[in-house]
C-alpha positions in Angstrom: -19.6 -5.1 -27.5 -21.9 -3.7 -29.6 -20.7 -0.3 -30.8 -20.1 1.4 -28.2 -18.2 4.3 -27.1 -15.3 2.8 -24.3 -14.4 6.0 -22.7 -11.5 5.6 -19.8 -14.2 5.4 -17.1 -15.2 2.5 -18.7 -11.9 0.9 -18.8 -10.3 2.3 -15.9 -10.0 -0.8 -14.0 -8.2 -3.1 -16.8 -5.9 -0.4 -17.5 -5.2 0.5 -13.8 -5.4 -3.7 -13.1 -2.6 -4.6 -16.4 -0.2 -1.0 -15.6 -0.6 -3.0 -11.6 0.1 -5.8 -13.3 2.9 -5.0 -15.0 4.9 -2.5 -12.7 4.3 -6.2 -9.6 6.0 -8.3 -12.2 8.6 -6.0 -12.4 8.9 -5.3 -8.4 9.4 -8.4 -7.9 11.5 -9.1 -10.4 13.6 -6.6 -9.0 13.3 -7.6 -5.1 14.5 -11.1 -6.1 18.2 -8.9 -6.8 17.7 -7.8 -3.6 21.4 -8.9 -1.9 21.8 -10.8 1.4 23.6 -10.6 3.6 25.3 -14.8 5.0 23.7 -15.9 8.1 25.3 -18.1 10.7 21.4 -20.2 10.9 20.4 -21.5 8.2 16.3 -19.3 7.4 14.5 -18.5 4.9 13.8 -15.1 6.0 15.8 -12.6 4.9 15.4 -9.2 3.1 13.9 -10.7 0.0 11.3 -12.2 1.4 8.3 -9.7 2.3 9.2 -7.6 -1.3 9.1 -10.6 -2.9 5.6 -11.6 -1.0 3.9 -7.8 -1.8 4.8 -8.5 -5.6 2.8 -11.3 -5.1 0.3 -10.5 -3.5 -0.2 -7.0 -6.1 0.1 -9.3 -8.7 -2.5 -11.2 -7.6 -5.0 -7.7 -6.7 -4.1 -6.4 -10.3 -5.2 -10.0 -11.3 -9.0 -9.3 -9.6 -8.8 -6.0 -10.8 -8.4 -7.0 -14.0 -11.3 -9.8 -14.3 -13.6 -6.5 -12.2 -12.8 -4.6 -15.6 -13.7 -7.4 -17.6 -16.7 -8.0 -16.3 -17.6 -4.3 -15.0 -17.4 -3.4 -19.5 -19.2 -7.0 -20.0 -21.9 -5.1 -17.5 -22.1 -2.3 -18.8 -24.3 -1.9 -21.0 -25.4 2.3 -21.7 -25.7 3.4 -19.2 -23.5 6.5 -18.5 -20.6 6.1 -16.0 -20.2 8.2 -12.8 -17.8 11.2 -12.8 -15.1 12.0 -10.3 -16.5 13.4 -7.0 -14.1 16.4 -5.8 -14.4 14.0 -2.0 -13.0 11.1 -4.3 -10.6 13.6 -6.3 -9.1 14.9 -2.4 -8.9 11.5 -0.9 -6.8 10.6 -3.7 -4.0 14.6 -3.8 -4.2 14.1 0.1 -2.7 10.4 0.2 -0.2 11.5 -2.3 0.4 14.1 -0.3 0.4 11.8 3.0 2.8 9.6 1.5 5.2 12.7 0.6 5.4 13.1 4.0 6.1 10.2 5.0 8.4 9.5 2.9 10.6 12.7 3.9 10.1 12.4 8.1 10.9 8.9 7.7 14.5 9.3 8.5 14.3 12.0 11.3 11.4 10.2 13.1 11.8 6.5 12.1 10.2 3.9 11.5 7.3 3.3 14.4 6.4 7.1 15.0 6.5 8.6 10.5 4.8 4.9 10.2 1.9 5.9 13.3 1.5 8.9 12.3 1.3 8.1 8.5 -1.6 5.4 9.3 -3.5 7.9 11.3 -3.6 10.7 8.7 -4.9 7.4 5.9 -7.4 6.5 8.3 -9.0 9.4 8.6 -8.4 10.8 4.3 -9.9 6.8 3.1 -13.3 6.8 6.5 -16.2 9.0 5.8 -16.8 11.7 7.6 -19.8 10.9 9.8 -18.5 7.4 11.0 -15.0 9.4 11.8 -13.1 7.8 15.8 -10.4 9.0 16.0 -9.6 7.7 19.0 -9.8 3.7 17.2 -7.8 5.5 14.5 -5.1 6.5 16.5 -5.2 2.8 18.1 -5.0 0.4 15.4 -2.1 3.4 13.9 -0.2 2.6 17.0 -0.6 -1.5 17.9 -0.3 -2.1 13.4 2.8 -0.5 13.9 4.1 -1.8 16.3 3.7 -5.8 15.4 5.3 -4.1 12.6 8.2 -3.2 14.0 7.9 -6.7 16.1 7.6 -9.1 12.7 10.7 -6.9 11.2 12.8 -6.1 13.9 13.0 -9.0 15.4 11.1 -12.1 13.9 13.1 -10.8 10.5 16.4 -9.5 11.6 15.4 -6.7 9.9 17.2 -2.6 10.5 14.4 -0.4 10.4 14.9 3.6 10.2 15.9 4.6 13.7 14.0 7.7 15.5 13.6 8.5 19.3 10.9 5.4 20.0 13.6 2.9 18.7 16.3 5.3 21.2 13.5 4.9 23.6 12.3 1.2 23.5 16.2 -0.2 22.5 15.9 -1.1 19.1 
């Protein structure tokens, strides 16, 4: 690199990638320490498997972000960095708020209703205003939540927070 000044805007992918890689390693180590119950039938599926896979996936994506950040630094000559737009900042704030609300309503509404509401809200937040299709967003939120519920509850025999919808379904 030449004598150009490095700013946070130019290095943000690299910095974020390194931070996420460190967090993913710590997360994976902690996920491997989750206590599991003894099983009657030997199986690889236990309460550690999904968190471990998510930690590994986050590590892989973090490495991709680091590589992208390095490529961006090499390609960035004297090009000015774009400032974060108000829409981007609003999306970040609304995403954080949606996650906080999800955490708060999960014990009361249970996994299925909370996740459907969260996914619908998150897709709406991230979709451009001119391409919003609320019916499609609702269908995606419902179908994805049902798939995840079946995978965890039936496929992996893991309990999820119960709510009125789980009681209605009988799980």
